[in-house]
Residue, then its C-alpha position, 0 to 999 in steps of 0.5 A: m499500499a502505497v504510503h499516504n496521509e489518510s487522517d481526517t481533518f479539523d478546522l484550525g479556529g473553525d476556517l483553516a483545515v488541515h489533516r490530523l496526522g502532522f509533522g513536528a520540526m523540531r528535530l530539523a535542527g542541530p543536536d540538542i536542538i541547538g544549532p544547524p543540522d549536519d546537512e540542511t540539505d537533507a533537513s528539507a528534504v524531510a519537510r519536503r517529504a511530508v508535504e508530499l505524504g499528504v502531511d499539510f500541517v507542520d508545528t515548529a517554533d522559534s526556540y528550535g535552532p534558535g531560529v534553524s527549523e524556521r529557516i529551513l521551512g521558509e526556504t523549503y515552503g513556498e506559495d503554492d505548498d498546501v501546508v499550514v506552518a504553526s511556529k511558537a514563542g516565549l521560550l529562551r534557548h542557551r547553548d547548554g540547552d536549557w528551555r527557559p519560559h519568556g513572556d514578557p509582552e515586548y520580547l514576544h512582539n520582537q520574536v514575531l517579526c522574527s519569526l515572520d521573516r525567516l518562515r517567508t510569510d506575511t502571516i502566520d498560520l498560528y502561533q502559540y505561546h509556547r510556555p507559561d513564563p512564571d515571572t510574567p502575568f499569564e494575562e499580559s502575555v496572552r493579550a501581545f498574542a491578542a495583538m498579533k492577531d489584531a495586527g494580521q501579523v496570525a491569523h490564529v492563536g494558539l497555547s502550549n504546557v496550559s491548564v484548562e484555568q489558562l486556557e479559559t483565562a485565555r479564552e476570556i482574552v482572545d479566541i484560542a485555536t489549539v492547545q498544545n500539552r504532553y500527552n500519549v498513549g504512556n501519559r495522561d497528566d493533561e487528560d484534562v485539558l484535552q477533555a477542555c479541548q474537546e468541549y471546547d472544539v480547540g485543536f489539541i495537539p500531543w507534543g511528544p505522541l511518542y516517548t513512551v512507546g518503550n515503557d516497560d508497562v507501555a511496550p508489551v500492549l503496543s506490541e500485542v496491537a501492532e502485532a496484530h496489524d502487521a506495525t510498528r509500535r510507534q504506529v500503533a501510538l499516532a494511531w491510537l491519538l487519532h482514534r482518542s479523540d476528533v480533536t487530537l493533532p499527533i505532529p511525530g518529529t524526525s529527521s528521517v524520511e524512512h521514519l517520516e514514512s512510517n509515521v504516515a503510514a500510522s494514518q492507515l492503520e484501523l484500529t478496533g475496539d478491542d485495541m482501543a480498550k487493551l490501550d486505554a487501560i494502559d496505567g502509565 
């Protein structure tokens, strides 16, 4: 069977349709997500192949590199490419690998200008607040994103690494199209956030969708289901996310065309009710 993105679609913000299985472009940057990759031509080829496979939702951030992933995507995709690129702002990177929240509105307004330039666009399809900053009032940071939307710099606003309370606070300030929190078959700490997104018809982007596939309490169940479908554990973990809720938008990331194609093939995997019951019962 030819590999193609067979996932159904979700309307971001109610008006921007994307296939629910996307691509995370974090690993287009160098080791530890610092600096450029060893071969930028190869990195660009992965991003190009994603679109060829029917992926039309690509997630990145200004902190990936920093700036490297955005730049590569901007150089790879043109106006003729039918792809929605989402980015994020609100984290500082350092050579020692730290990810430090920085939600000062002036900084965020500066970063969107940098993102626009690197992505070579006049309007970013989806711009997400990467992580709340304990040193900056959450509402002030969100208002900065609302101002970006009002100015036409971004089409839709998203959040990342937030609680249900923070989501509800942000929705009082600006329409929220997506929430991106850590969530996978073995880690459902943010189940309440997913449920809130379902209630509000907000897209839920589970980052780290494959982080627990090798865990002792997860791998045996994934292996059992994978064997029944002639699939891999990773494919089952992605298929579970697609089956879990109509608002989930998994964005598995890779720097390998082979892994990318395997991930996209997960969209063609039909899990049974029995499969889902086994996977749902995993206690991560």
